[in-house]
PDB file of the backbone (N, CA, C, O) and the ligand in Angstrom, with CONECT records:
HET     ZN  A 101       1
ATOM      1  N   MET A   1     -21.921   9.973  42.814  1.00  0.00           N
ATOM      2  CA  MET A   1     -22.098   9.566  41.414  1.00  0.00           C
ATOM      3  C   MET A   1     -22.428   8.021  41.492  1.00  0.00           C
ATOM      4  O   MET A   1     -21.740   7.309  42.223  1.00  0.00           O
ATOM      5  N   THR A   2     -23.423   7.511  40.783  1.00  0.00           N
ATOM      6  CA  THR A   2     -23.808   6.125  40.818  1.00  0.00           C
ATOM      7  C   THR A   2     -23.106   5.392  39.783  1.00  0.00           C
ATOM      8  O   THR A   2     -23.038   5.853  38.643  1.00  0.00           O
ATOM      9  N   ALA A   3     -22.561   4.247  40.107  1.00  0.00           N
ATOM     10  CA  ALA A   3     -22.000   3.345  39.074  1.00  0.00           C
ATOM     11  C   ALA A   3     -23.114   2.643  38.456  1.00  0.00           C
ATOM     12  O   ALA A   3     -24.150   2.399  39.075  1.00  0.00           O
ATOM     13  N   ILE A   4     -22.894   2.279  37.115  1.00  0.00           N
ATOM     14  CA  ILE A   4     -23.907   1.611  36.357  1.00  0.00           C
ATOM     15  C   ILE A   4     -23.386   0.204  35.975  1.00  0.00           C
ATOM     16  O   ILE A   4     -22.232   0.027  35.585  1.00  0.00           O
ATOM     17  N   CYS A   5     -24.256  -0.744  36.102  1.00  0.00           N
ATOM     18  CA  CYS A   5     -23.988  -2.128  35.853  1.00  0.00           C
ATOM     19  C   CYS A   5     -23.478  -2.383  34.405  1.00  0.00           C
ATOM     20  O   CYS A   5     -24.220  -2.034  33.487  1.00  0.00           O
ATOM     21  N   PRO A   6     -22.353  -2.925  34.132  1.00  0.00           N
ATOM     22  CA  PRO A   6     -21.856  -3.225  32.734  1.00  0.00           C
ATOM     23  C   PRO A   6     -22.708  -4.352  32.045  1.00  0.00           C
ATOM     24  O   PRO A   6     -22.624  -4.578  30.838  1.00  0.00           O
ATOM     25  N   LYS A   7     -23.453  -4.973  32.814  1.00  0.00           N
ATOM     26  CA  LYS A   7     -24.158  -6.134  32.329  1.00  0.00           C
ATOM     27  C   LYS A   7     -25.601  -5.746  31.861  1.00  0.00           C
ATOM     28  O   LYS A   7     -26.058  -6.085  30.769  1.00  0.00           O
ATOM     29  N   CYS A   8     -26.278  -4.997  32.799  1.00  0.00           N
ATOM     30  CA  CYS A   8     -27.645  -4.715  32.484  1.00  0.00           C
ATOM     31  C   CYS A   8     -28.042  -3.221  32.613  1.00  0.00           C
ATOM     32  O   CYS A   8     -29.223  -2.877  32.547  1.00  0.00           O
ATOM     33  N   ASN A   9     -26.997  -2.316  32.804  1.00  0.00           N
ATOM     34  CA  ASN A   9     -27.155  -0.956  32.947  1.00  0.00           C
ATOM     35  C   ASN A   9     -27.992  -0.512  34.177  1.00  0.00           C
ATOM     36  O   ASN A   9     -28.448   0.631  34.209  1.00  0.00           O
ATOM     37  N   GLY A  10     -28.186  -1.313  35.101  1.00  0.00           N
ATOM     38  CA  GLY A  10     -28.855  -1.045  36.419  1.00  0.00           C
ATOM     39  C   GLY A  10     -27.989  -0.306  37.320  1.00  0.00           C
ATOM     40  O   GLY A  10     -26.781  -0.203  37.106  1.00  0.00           O
ATOM     41  N   GLU A  11     -28.615   0.251  38.400  1.00  0.00           N
ATOM     42  CA  GLU A  11     -27.804   0.986  39.395  1.00  0.00           C
ATOM     43  C   GLU A  11     -26.951  -0.069  40.260  1.00  0.00           C
ATOM     44  O   GLU A  11     -27.384  -1.165  40.614  1.00  0.00           O
ATOM     45  N   MET A  12     -25.723   0.416  40.531  1.00  0.00           N
ATOM     46  CA  MET A  12     -24.858  -0.513  41.416  1.00  0.00           C
ATOM     47  C   MET A  12     -24.690   0.101  42.732  1.00  0.00           C
ATOM     48  O   MET A  12     -24.438   1.297  42.871  1.00  0.00           O
ATOM     49  N   ASP A  13     -24.841  -0.791  43.773  1.00  0.00           N
ATOM     50  CA  ASP A  13     -24.567  -0.430  45.155  1.00  0.00           C
ATOM     51  C   ASP A  13     -23.048  -0.695  45.365  1.00  0.00           C
ATOM     52  O   ASP A  13     -22.413  -1.543  44.737  1.00  0.00           O
ATOM     53  N   GLU A  14     -22.543   0.121  46.314  1.00  0.00           N
ATOM     54  CA  GLU A  14     -21.037   0.033  46.585  1.00  0.00           C
ATOM     55  C   GLU A  14     -20.790  -0.478  47.971  1.00  0.00           C
ATOM     56  O   GLU A  14     -21.536  -0.145  48.892  1.00  0.00           O
ATOM     57  N   GLY A  15     -19.801  -1.249  48.146  1.00  0.00           N
ATOM     58  CA  GLY A  15     -19.483  -1.677  49.490  1.00  0.00           C
ATOM     59  C   GLY A  15     -18.137  -2.386  49.559  1.00  0.00           C
ATOM     60  O   GLY A  15     -17.204  -1.946  48.887  1.00  0.00           O
ATOM     61  N   ARG A  16     -17.978  -3.496  50.359  1.00  0.00           N
ATOM     62  CA  ARG A  16     -16.763  -4.274  50.441  1.00  0.00           C
ATOM     63  C   ARG A  16     -17.041  -5.625  50.260  1.00  0.00           C
ATOM     64  O   ARG A  16     -18.126  -6.064  50.640  1.00  0.00           O
ATOM     65  N   ALA A  17     -16.160  -6.396  49.699  1.00  0.00           N
ATOM     66  CA  ALA A  17     -16.258  -7.824  49.658  1.00  0.00           C
ATOM     67  C   ALA A  17     -15.814  -8.448  50.874  1.00  0.00           C
ATOM     68  O   ALA A  17     -14.647  -8.259  51.216  1.00  0.00           O
ATOM     69  N   SER A  18     -16.560  -9.156  51.571  1.00  0.00           N
ATOM     70  CA  SER A  18     -16.214  -9.507  52.894  1.00  0.00           C
ATOM     71  C   SER A  18     -16.102 -11.065  53.020  1.00  0.00           C
ATOM     72  O   SER A  18     -17.044 -11.775  52.668  1.00  0.00           O
ATOM     73  N   ALA A  19     -15.026 -11.553  53.487  1.00  0.00           N
ATOM     74  CA  ALA A  19     -14.921 -12.903  53.936  1.00  0.00           C
ATOM     75  C   ALA A  19     -14.329 -12.737  55.310  1.00  0.00           C
ATOM     76  O   ALA A  19     -14.423 -11.635  55.850  1.00  0.00           O
ATOM     77  N   ASP A  20     -13.695 -13.789  55.957  1.00  0.00           N
ATOM     78  CA  ASP A  20     -13.264 -13.644  57.304  1.00  0.00           C
ATOM     79  C   ASP A  20     -12.151 -12.396  57.398  1.00  0.00           C
ATOM     80  O   ASP A  20     -12.258 -11.482  58.215  1.00  0.00           O
ATOM     81  N   GLU A  21     -11.157 -12.501  56.507  1.00  0.00           N
ATOM     82  CA  GLU A  21     -10.190 -11.440  56.440  1.00  0.00           C
ATOM     83  C   GLU A  21     -10.270 -10.654  55.219  1.00  0.00           C
ATOM     84  O   GLU A  21      -9.308  -9.973  54.865  1.00  0.00           O
ATOM     85  N   GLY A  22     -11.456 -10.704  54.485  1.00  0.00           N
ATOM     86  CA  GLY A  22     -11.572 -10.002  53.220  1.00  0.00           C
ATOM     87  C   GLY A  22     -11.124 -10.917  52.061  1.00  0.00           C
ATOM     88  O   GLY A  22     -10.217 -11.736  52.210  1.00  0.00           O
ATOM     89  N   ILE A  23     -11.808 -10.747  50.869  1.00  0.00           N
ATOM     90  CA  ILE A  23     -11.296 -11.519  49.741  1.00  0.00           C
ATOM     91  C   ILE A  23     -10.034 -11.003  49.287  1.00  0.00           C
ATOM     92  O   ILE A  23      -9.856  -9.785  49.294  1.00  0.00           O
ATOM     93  N   ARG A  24      -9.100 -11.825  48.876  1.00  0.00           N
ATOM     94  CA  ARG A  24      -7.822 -11.398  48.420  1.00  0.00           C
ATOM     95  C   ARG A  24      -7.510 -12.011  46.969  1.00  0.00           C
ATOM     96  O   ARG A  24      -8.022 -13.062  46.585  1.00  0.00           O
ATOM     97  N   TYR A  25      -6.693 -11.312  46.269  1.00  0.00           N
ATOM     98  CA  TYR A  25      -6.356 -11.752  44.976  1.00  0.00           C
ATOM     99  C   TYR A  25      -4.932 -12.134  44.795  1.00  0.00           C
ATOM    100  O   TYR A  25      -4.055 -11.365  45.190  1.00  0.00           O
ATOM    101  N   VAL A  26      -4.645 -13.228  44.244  1.00  0.00           N
ATOM    102  CA  VAL A  26      -3.229 -13.622  43.926  1.00  0.00           C
ATOM    103  C   VAL A  26      -3.058 -13.828  42.389  1.00  0.00           C
ATOM    104  O   VAL A  26      -3.780 -14.622  41.787  1.00  0.00           O
ATOM    105  N   SER A  27      -2.193 -13.178  41.831  1.00  0.00           N
ATOM    106  CA  SER A  27      -1.949 -13.223  40.275  1.00  0.00           C
ATOM    107  C   SER A  27      -1.246 -14.564  40.013  1.00  0.00           C
ATOM    108  O   SER A  27      -0.409 -15.037  40.783  1.00  0.00           O
ATOM    109  N   ASN A  28      -1.631 -15.117  38.917  1.00  0.00           N
ATOM    110  CA  ASN A  28      -0.871 -16.318  38.434  1.00  0.00           C
ATOM    111  C   ASN A  28       0.619 -15.962  38.093  1.00  0.00           C
ATOM    112  O   ASN A  28       1.483 -16.836  38.012  1.00  0.00           O
ATOM    113  N   ARG A  29       0.859 -14.678  37.905  1.00  0.00           N
ATOM    114  CA  ARG A  29       2.222 -14.190  37.639  1.00  0.00           C
ATOM    115  C   ARG A  29       3.072 -14.138  38.856  1.00  0.00           C
ATOM    116  O   ARG A  29       4.285 -13.941  38.788  1.00  0.00           O
ATOM    117  N   GLN A  30       2.432 -14.314  39.965  1.00  0.00           N
ATOM    118  CA  GLN A  30       3.246 -14.329  41.289  1.00  0.00           C
ATOM    119  C   GLN A  30       3.715 -15.836  41.491  1.00  0.00           C
ATOM    120  O   GLN A  30       2.938 -16.681  41.937  1.00  0.00           O
ATOM    121  N   THR A  31       4.944 -16.106  41.161  1.00  0.00           N
ATOM    122  CA  THR A  31       5.449 -17.353  41.201  1.00  0.00           C
ATOM    123  C   THR A  31       6.378 -17.695  42.349  1.00  0.00           C
ATOM    124  O   THR A  31       6.778 -18.848  42.508  1.00  0.00           O
ATOM    125  N   GLY A  32       6.724 -16.697  43.151  1.00  0.00           N
ATOM    126  CA  GLY A  32       7.746 -17.036  44.141  1.00  0.00           C
ATOM    127  C   GLY A  32       7.173 -17.915  45.257  1.00  0.00           C
ATOM    128  O   GLY A  32       6.017 -18.338  45.224  1.00  0.00           O
ATOM    129  N   MET A  33       7.998 -18.158  46.202  1.00  0.00           N
ATOM    130  CA  MET A  33       7.604 -19.044  47.392  1.00  0.00           C
ATOM    131  C   MET A  33       6.534 -18.330  48.306  1.00  0.00           C
ATOM    132  O   MET A  33       5.616 -18.936  48.858  1.00  0.00           O
ATOM    133  N   ILE A  34       6.764 -16.938  48.403  1.00  0.00           N
ATOM    134  CA  ILE A  34       5.782 -16.140  49.178  1.00  0.00           C
ATOM    135  C   ILE A  34       4.941 -15.315  48.178  1.00  0.00           C
ATOM    136  O   ILE A  34       5.418 -14.425  47.474  1.00  0.00           O
ATOM    137  N   ARG A  35       3.671 -15.685  48.182  1.00  0.00           N
ATOM    138  CA  ARG A  35       2.737 -15.052  47.177  1.00  0.00           C
ATOM    139  C   ARG A  35       1.851 -14.156  48.076  1.00  0.00           C
ATOM    140  O   ARG A  35       0.870 -14.626  48.652  1.00  0.00           O
ATOM    141  N   THR A  36       2.188 -12.951  48.178  1.00  0.00           N
ATOM    142  CA  THR A  36       1.428 -12.030  49.119  1.00  0.00           C
ATOM    143  C   THR A  36       0.112 -11.659  48.357  1.00  0.00           C
ATOM    144  O   THR A  36       0.136 -11.128  47.246  1.00  0.00           O
ATOM    145  N   PRO A  37      -1.028 -11.969  49.021  1.00  0.00           N
ATOM    146  CA  PRO A  37      -2.366 -11.712  48.361  1.00  0.00           C
ATOM    147  C   PRO A  37      -2.500 -10.055  48.388  1.00  0.00           C
ATOM    148  O   PRO A  37      -1.970  -9.351  49.248  1.00  0.00           O
ATOM    149  N   THR A  38      -3.269  -9.591  47.340  1.00  0.00           N
ATOM    150  CA  THR A  38      -3.560  -8.187  47.306  1.00  0.00           C
ATOM    151  C   THR A  38      -5.043  -8.147  47.796  1.00  0.00           C
ATOM    152  O   THR A  38      -5.886  -8.842  47.229  1.00  0.00           O
ATOM    153  N   PRO A  39      -5.362  -7.342  48.839  1.00  0.00           N
ATOM    154  CA  PRO A  39      -6.690  -7.244  49.325  1.00  0.00           C
ATOM    155  C   PRO A  39      -7.717  -6.580  48.355  1.00  0.00           C
ATOM    156  O   PRO A  39      -7.330  -5.604  47.713  1.00  0.00           O
ATOM    157  N   ILE A  40      -8.842  -6.977  48.217  1.00  0.00           N
ATOM    158  CA  ILE A  40      -9.924  -6.330  47.496  1.00  0.00           C
ATOM    159  C   ILE A  40     -10.416  -5.226  48.224  1.00  0.00           C
ATOM    160  O   ILE A  40     -10.983  -5.385  49.305  1.00  0.00           O
ATOM    161  N   ARG A  41     -10.218  -3.989  47.651  1.00  0.00           N
ATOM    162  CA  ARG A  41     -10.508  -2.819  48.406  1.00  0.00           C
ATOM    163  C   ARG A  41     -11.897  -2.178  48.250  1.00  0.00           C
ATOM    164  O   ARG A  41     -12.358  -1.379  49.066  1.00  0.00           O
ATOM    165  N   LEU A  42     -12.538  -2.601  47.114  1.00  0.00           N
ATOM    166  CA  LEU A  42     -13.867  -2.017  46.798  1.00  0.00           C
ATOM    167  C   LEU A  42     -14.671  -3.094  46.040  1.00  0.00           C
ATOM    168  O   LEU A  42     -14.159  -3.767  45.145  1.00  0.00           O
ATOM    169  N   ALA A  43     -15.924  -3.224  46.430  1.00  0.00           N
ATOM    170  CA  ALA A  43     -16.806  -4.131  45.542  1.00  0.00           C
ATOM    171  C   ALA A  43     -18.019  -3.278  45.293  1.00  0.00           C
ATOM    172  O   ALA A  43     -18.365  -2.375  46.055  1.00  0.00           O
ATOM    173  N   ARG A  44     -18.697  -3.638  44.098  1.00  0.00           N
ATOM    174  CA  ARG A  44     -19.932  -3.084  43.729  1.00  0.00           C
ATOM    175  C   ARG A  44     -20.902  -4.220  43.242  1.00  0.00           C
ATOM    176  O   ARG A  44     -20.531  -5.143  42.517  1.00  0.00           O
ATOM    177  N   ALA A  45     -22.177  -4.060  43.712  1.00  0.00           N
ATOM    178  CA  ALA A  45     -23.192  -5.047  43.409  1.00  0.00           C
ATOM    179  C   ALA A  45     -24.299  -4.356  42.665  1.00  0.00           C
ATOM    180  O   ALA A  45     -24.781  -3.307  43.091  1.00  0.00           O
ATOM    181  N   CYS A  46     -24.694  -4.912  41.596  1.00  0.00           N
ATOM    182  CA  CYS A  46     -25.811  -4.313  40.777  1.00  0.00           C
ATOM    183  C   CYS A  46     -27.105  -4.632  41.546  1.00  0.00           C
ATOM    184  O   CYS A  46     -27.350  -5.764  41.961  1.00  0.00           O
ATOM    185  N   LEU A  47     -27.914  -3.585  41.712  1.00  0.00           N
ATOM    186  CA  LEU A  47     -29.236  -3.667  42.383  1.00  0.00           C
ATOM    187  C   LEU A  47     -30.313  -4.367  41.647  1.00  0.00           C
ATOM    188  O   LEU A  47     -31.364  -4.698  42.195  1.00  0.00           O
ATOM    189  N   THR A  48     -30.017  -4.612  40.269  1.00  0.00           N
ATOM    190  CA  THR A  48     -31.097  -5.163  39.450  1.00  0.00           C
ATOM    191  C   THR A  48     -30.698  -6.627  39.071  1.00  0.00           C
ATOM    192  O   THR A  48     -31.546  -7.506  39.224  1.00  0.00           O
ATOM    193  N   CYS A  49     -29.509  -6.930  38.605  1.00  0.00           N
ATOM    194  CA  CYS A  49     -29.212  -8.320  38.163  1.00  0.00           C
ATOM    195  C   CYS A  49     -28.342  -9.048  39.217  1.00  0.00           C
ATOM    196  O   CYS A  49     -28.231 -10.273  39.175  1.00  0.00           O
ATOM    197  N   GLY A  50     -27.757  -8.337  40.116  1.00  0.00           N
ATOM    198  CA  GLY A  50     -26.994  -9.059  41.156  1.00  0.00           C
ATOM    199  C   GLY A  50     -25.423  -9.153  40.703  1.00  0.00           C
ATOM    200  O   GLY A  50     -24.619  -9.707  41.453  1.00  0.00           O
ATOM    201  N   TYR A  51     -25.045  -8.637  39.546  1.00  0.00           N
ATOM    202  CA  TYR A  51     -23.667  -8.699  39.169  1.00  0.00           C
ATOM    203  C   TYR A  51     -22.743  -7.938  40.094  1.00  0.00           C
ATOM    204  O   TYR A  51     -22.992  -6.791  40.464  1.00  0.00           O
ATOM    205  N   VAL A  52     -21.627  -8.643  40.466  1.00  0.00           N
ATOM    206  CA  VAL A  52     -20.713  -8.053  41.490  1.00  0.00           C
ATOM    207  C   VAL A  52     -19.368  -7.839  40.821  1.00  0.00           C
ATOM    208  O   VAL A  52     -18.851  -8.756  40.183  1.00  0.00           O
ATOM    209  N   GLU A  53     -18.788  -6.655  40.948  1.00  0.00           N
ATOM    210  CA  GLU A  53     -17.407  -6.361  40.478  1.00  0.00           C
ATOM    211  C   GLU A  53     -16.484  -6.047  41.716  1.00  0.00           C
ATOM    212  O   GLU A  53     -16.874  -5.464  42.728  1.00  0.00           O
ATOM    213  N   LEU A  54     -15.275  -6.488  41.509  1.00  0.00           N
ATOM    214  CA  LEU A  54     -14.329  -6.342  42.645  1.00  0.00           C
ATOM    215  C   LEU A  54     -13.103  -5.536  42.238  1.00  0.00           C
ATOM    216  O   LEU A  54     -12.596  -5.727  41.133  1.00  0.00           O
ATOM    217  N   TYR A  55     -12.625  -4.672  43.061  1.00  0.00           N
ATOM    218  CA  TYR A  55     -11.523  -3.772  42.728  1.00  0.00           C
ATOM    219  C   TYR A  55     -10.426  -3.904  43.788  1.00  0.00           C
ATOM    220  O   TYR A  55     -10.719  -3.933  44.983  1.00  0.00           O
ATOM    221  N   LEU A  56      -9.136  -3.985  43.346  1.00  0.00           N
ATOM    222  CA  LEU A  56      -8.032  -3.832  44.337  1.00  0.00           C
ATOM    223  C   LEU A  56      -7.231  -2.571  43.817  1.00  0.00           C
ATOM    224  O   LEU A  56      -7.527  -1.900  42.828  1.00  0.00           O
ATOM    225  N   ASP A  57      -6.163  -2.375  44.669  1.00  0.00           N
ATOM    226  CA  ASP A  57      -5.308  -1.187  44.225  1.00  0.00           C
ATOM    227  C   ASP A  57      -4.296  -1.617  43.141  1.00  0.00           C
ATOM    228  O   ASP A  57      -3.366  -2.341  43.495  1.00  0.00           O
ATOM    229  N   PRO A  58      -4.391  -1.254  41.917  1.00  0.00           N
ATOM    230  CA  PRO A  58      -3.547  -1.673  40.917  1.00  0.00           C
ATOM    231  C   PRO A  58      -2.071  -1.333  41.184  1.00  0.00           C
ATOM    232  O   PRO A  58      -1.202  -2.069  40.717  1.00  0.00           O
ATOM    233  N   ALA A  59      -1.773  -0.332  41.859  1.00  0.00           N
ATOM    234  CA  ALA A  59      -0.382  -0.035  42.146  1.00  0.00           C
ATOM    235  C   ALA A  59       0.143  -1.043  43.134  1.00  0.00           C
ATOM    236  O   ALA A  59       1.291  -1.472  43.016  1.00  0.00           O
ATOM    237  N   GLU A  60      -0.625  -1.422  44.068  1.00  0.00           N
ATOM    238  CA  GLU A  60      -0.239  -2.527  44.976  1.00  0.00           C
ATOM    239  C   GLU A  60       0.013  -3.796  44.334  1.00  0.00           C
ATOM    240  O   GLU A  60       0.989  -4.468  44.670  1.00  0.00           O
ATOM    241  N   LEU A  61      -0.870  -4.214  43.348  1.00  0.00           N
ATOM    242  CA  LEU A  61      -0.678  -5.480  42.494  1.00  0.00           C
ATOM    243  C   LEU A  61       0.591  -5.341  41.728  1.00  0.00           C
ATOM    244  O   LEU A  61       1.444  -6.227  41.789  1.00  0.00           O
ATOM    245  N   LYS A  62       0.757  -4.246  40.996  1.00  0.00           N
ATOM    246  CA  LYS A  62       1.903  -4.221  40.189  1.00  0.00           C
ATOM    247  C   LYS A  62       3.210  -4.294  40.736  1.00  0.00           C
ATOM    248  O   LYS A  62       4.158  -4.548  39.993  1.00  0.00           O
ATOM    249  N   LYS A  63       3.386  -4.082  42.085  1.00  0.00           N
ATOM    250  CA  LYS A  63       4.471  -4.295  42.819  1.00  0.00           C
ATOM    251  C   LYS A  63       4.921  -5.821  42.954  1.00  0.00           C
ATOM    252  O   LYS A  63       6.070  -6.192  43.194  1.00  0.00           O
ATOM    253  N   LYS A  64       3.816  -6.629  42.756  1.00  0.00           N
ATOM    254  CA  LYS A  64       3.991  -8.004  43.159  1.00  0.00           C
ATOM    255  C   LYS A  64       4.119  -8.906  41.889  1.00  0.00           C
ATOM    256  O   LYS A  64       4.476 -10.078  42.011  1.00  0.00           O
ATOM    257  N   VAL A  65       3.823  -8.351  40.645  1.00  0.00           N
ATOM    258  CA  VAL A  65       3.849  -9.166  39.443  1.00  0.00           C
ATOM    259  C   VAL A  65       5.013  -8.776  38.508  1.00  0.00           C
ATOM    260  O   VAL A  65       5.176  -9.373  37.444  1.00  0.00           O
TER     261      VAL A  65
HETATM  262 ZN    ZN A 101     -26.903  -5.577  36.498  1.00  0.00          ZN2+
END
């Protein structure tokens, strides 16, 4: 099933957001000394306008906030 771009309704390609160790997310609600980042597990890019959306595992994030 093809995902549709929420900005322009174009077709979205699916992959991973890649930096050296992957893009990670840290919530502003994580206020402790050790703020363990949550890895971005899935990324989609629109093949028409270039819009990119990123997904992490919400269950993994909820354990930290
Ligand atoms: Zn688009």
